[in-house]
C-alpha positions as CSV (number, residue, x, y, z in Angstrom):
1,M,-23.3,10.1,26.3
2,A,-22.8,13.6,26.6
3,R,-23.9,16.1,23.6
4,Y,-24.0,19.4,23.1
5,T,-27.1,21.3,23.7
6,G,-26.8,24.7,22.7
7,P,-27.3,26.6,19.8
8,V,-25.9,25.2,16.5
9,C,-25.8,28.3,14.7
10,K,-22.6,29.4,16.3
11,I,-20.8,26.4,15.9
12,C,-21.2,27.2,12.5
13,R,-20.2,31.0,12.9
14,R,-17.5,29.7,15.2
15,E,-15.8,27.4,12.6
16,G,-16.5,29.9,9.9
17,E,-18.4,27.8,7.6
18,K,-21.7,26.2,7.4
19,L,-21.5,22.7,8.1
20,F,-25.3,21.8,7.8
21,L,-26.1,21.4,11.2
22,K,-29.8,22.2,11.0
23,G,-31.2,20.3,8.5
24,S,-33.5,22.3,5.8
25,R,-32.9,25.2,7.6
26,C,-29.8,25.9,6.7
27,F,-31.0,25.7,3.2
28,S,-33.7,27.9,4.0
29,E,-33.6,32.3,4.0
30,K,-33.6,31.9,7.9
31,C,-29.7,30.2,8.4
32,S,-28.3,31.9,11.3
33,Y,-24.7,32.2,9.5
34,D,-26.4,33.6,6.0
35,R,-27.1,36.5,8.0
36,R,-24.3,36.1,10.5
37,S,-21.5,34.7,9.2
38,Y,-18.9,36.7,11.8
39,A,-17.5,34.2,15.3
40,P,-20.2,34.3,18.0
41,G,-20.0,36.7,21.2
42,E,-18.7,40.2,22.2
43,H,-16.1,40.8,20.0
44,G,-17.0,37.9,17.7
45,Q,-17.3,41.4,14.8
46,T,-14.1,43.2,15.3
47,S,-11.4,40.3,16.4
48,R,-8.3,40.0,14.4
49,R,-6.7,37.8,16.4
50,K,-3.9,35.6,14.1
51,I,-4.5,32.3,14.5
52,S,-1.5,30.2,15.9
53,G,-1.0,26.6,13.7
54,Y,-2.1,24.7,16.6
55,G,-4.9,26.9,16.7
56,V,-5.3,25.8,13.3
57,Q,-5.3,22.4,13.8
58,L,-7.2,22.4,16.1
59,R,-10.3,24.1,14.5
60,E,-10.5,21.9,12.3
61,K,-10.3,19.0,14.4
62,Q,-13.4,20.8,16.0
63,K,-14.9,21.2,13.1
64,L,-14.9,17.8,12.2
65,K,-16.1,16.7,15.6
66,R,-19.3,18.7,15.1
67,I,-19.8,18.3,11.3
68,Y,-20.0,14.2,12.4
69,G,-21.8,15.1,16.1
70,I,-19.5,13.1,18.4
71,M,-17.4,14.5,21.7
72,E,-13.3,14.0,22.1
73,K,-13.1,11.0,23.6
74,Q,-15.0,9.0,20.9
75,F,-13.2,10.8,18.2
76,H,-10.1,10.4,19.9
77,G,-10.7,6.4,19.8
78,Y,-11.4,6.8,15.7
79,F,-8.1,8.1,15.3
80,E,-6.7,6.1,17.1
81,K,-8.0,3.1,15.8
82,A,-7.5,4.3,12.1
83,E,-3.6,5.0,13.3
84,K,-3.5,0.9,13.9
85,R,-4.7,0.6,10.4
86,K,-2.6,-0.1,7.1
87,G,-3.2,3.3,5.0
88,I,-3.1,6.8,5.3
89,T,-4.4,7.9,9.0
90,G,-6.3,10.9,8.1
91,E,-8.4,8.9,5.4
92,I,-9.1,5.8,7.3
93,L,-10.5,8.5,10.2
94,L,-13.0,10.0,7.9
95,Q,-14.0,6.6,6.6
96,M,-14.8,5.1,9.7
97,L,-16.8,8.6,10.7
98,E,-18.6,8.3,7.3
99,C,-19.5,4.6,7.9
100,R,-21.7,5.3,11.4
101,L,-24.8,4.5,11.6
102,D,-26.4,7.9,12.1
103,N,-24.3,9.4,9.2
104,L,-25.4,6.8,6.4
105,V,-28.9,7.3,7.7
106,Y,-28.4,11.0,7.1
107,R,-26.7,10.7,3.7
108,L,-29.3,8.0,2.4
109,G,-31.9,11.2,3.1
110,F,-33.9,9.6,6.0
111,A,-33.6,12.1,8.1
112,P,-33.1,15.6,7.9
113,S,-29.8,16.4,9.9
114,R,-27.6,14.3,11.4
115,K,-28.3,14.7,14.8
116,A,-32.1,13.6,13.7
117,A,-31.0,10.9,12.4
118,R,-28.7,9.5,15.6
119,Q,-32.1,9.8,17.2
120,L,-34.1,8.3,15.2
121,V,-31.6,5.2,15.1
122,R,-31.5,5.2,19.1
123,H,-35.4,4.8,18.5
124,G,-34.6,1.6,16.6
125,H,-36.2,2.5,13.5
126,F,-33.9,1.2,11.0
127,L,-32.4,-2.2,10.3
128,V,-29.1,-3.2,9.7
129,K,-29.1,-7.0,7.5
130,G,-33.1,-7.5,8.6
131,K,-31.6,-6.8,12.3
132,K,-32.9,-3.8,14.5
133,V,-29.9,-1.8,15.3
134,N,-30.6,1.3,18.0
135,I,-26.3,2.1,18.0
136,P,-25.6,5.5,16.0
137,S,-22.0,4.6,16.2
138,Y,-22.5,1.3,14.4
139,Q,-20.0,0.6,12.2
140,V,-21.9,-0.1,8.5
141,K,-19.9,-2.6,6.8
142,Q,-19.4,-3.0,2.5
143,Q,-23.2,-4.2,1.0
144,E,-25.2,-4.2,4.3
145,I,-28.2,-3.2,4.0
146,I,-30.0,0.1,5.6
147,S,-33.8,0.0,6.1
148,V,-36.8,1.2,7.6
149,R,-38.2,-0.8,10.0
150,E,-41.7,-2.1,9.1
151,G,-43.5,-0.7,12.0
152,S,-41.8,2.9,10.9
153,K,-42.5,3.2,7.5
154,N,-45.2,6.0,7.9
155,L,-42.8,8.4,9.8
156,D,-43.6,11.7,8.9
157,V,-40.0,12.5,9.8
158,I,-38.9,9.7,7.2
159,H,-41.0,11.4,4.1
160,A,-40.7,14.5,4.5
161,S,-36.6,14.4,5.0
162,L,-36.7,12.3,1.3
163,K,-39.0,14.4,-0.3
164,E,-36.2,17.3,0.1
165,A,-33.0,17.5,-2.2
166,G,-32.6,14.0,-2.8
167,R,-29.5,13.5,-0.7
168,G,-27.9,10.2,-0.8
169,V,-28.9,10.3,-5.0
170,D,-25.4,11.4,-5.9
171,I,-23.4,10.3,-3.4
172,Q,-20.9,6.8,-5.0
173,Y,-20.8,4.3,-2.7
174,L,-24.8,4.2,-1.9
175,R,-28.1,2.7,-3.2
176,L,-31.2,4.2,-2.4
177,D,-34.9,2.9,-3.2
178,K,-37.0,5.4,-1.9
179,V,-40.2,2.8,-2.8
180,K,-38.6,0.2,-0.5
181,L,-37.1,2.5,1.7
182,E,-33.9,1.2,2.3
183,G,-30.5,1.8,1.1
184,E,-26.8,0.2,0.6
185,L,-24.0,0.6,1.1
186,L,-22.1,-0.2,-2.2
187,E,-18.3,0.5,-0.9
188,V,-16.6,1.7,1.7
189,P,-16.3,5.4,0.3
190,K,-12.5,7.0,-1.2
191,R,-11.4,9.8,0.6
192,T,-12.3,11.9,-3.0
193,D,-16.2,10.7,-2.6
194,I,-16.7,11.5,0.8
195,P,-18.0,15.1,0.4
196,V,-16.6,16.8,3.7
197,L,-15.0,19.6,3.3
198,A,-11.7,19.3,5.8
199,Q,-7.9,19.0,6.4
200,E,-7.3,15.9,7.9
201,Q,-3.8,15.8,7.7
202,L,-3.6,18.6,10.2
203,I,-6.3,16.2,12.8
204,V,-3.2,13.7,12.4
205,E,-0.3,16.7,12.8
206,L,-2.5,17.6,16.1
207,Y,-2.7,14.4,17.4
208,S,0.7,13.5,16.9
209,K,2.1,15.8,18.9
């Protein structure tokens, strides 16, 4: 599947906010966004072009895609599924993105970034309900347990990540057991509990045109 392979710090600068795409680097003085928060490119510091309503909606969609690390076709597929379900489309869209296995591995603190979490999942380092799952987009259901595979419990990247800021501890819909190296999705997250700054209604309006 196609993936963006360019410099990720430019993504934060393009979206005008820190998206925390590089793990611990984003919290250090090396963070490119903190040093150069203007847009990338030759005219990044001087451009004052007014953004249209469509442009605002597009930027919001691009931002959410980049936060979760997915491409347009897959993102639009999530939107179509969310639109068919009962409830608020934008909130359901966010819930589906949040319940991806790679995202929850990141939220629990087993990986320093979603990109790293996706790689760990693809390499088969995690179990869901005791069975190996190597599909990053796997939709974790309520009360399903995510655990580190026995043969992967000594991986330095997992232990180093868990020693950092403690992601997952303050997230209401997750339970983390650092001793057993496992976590549980306690419930489908409510919009107010999802720690993503996004105006999902703008994305719904964009796709509904």
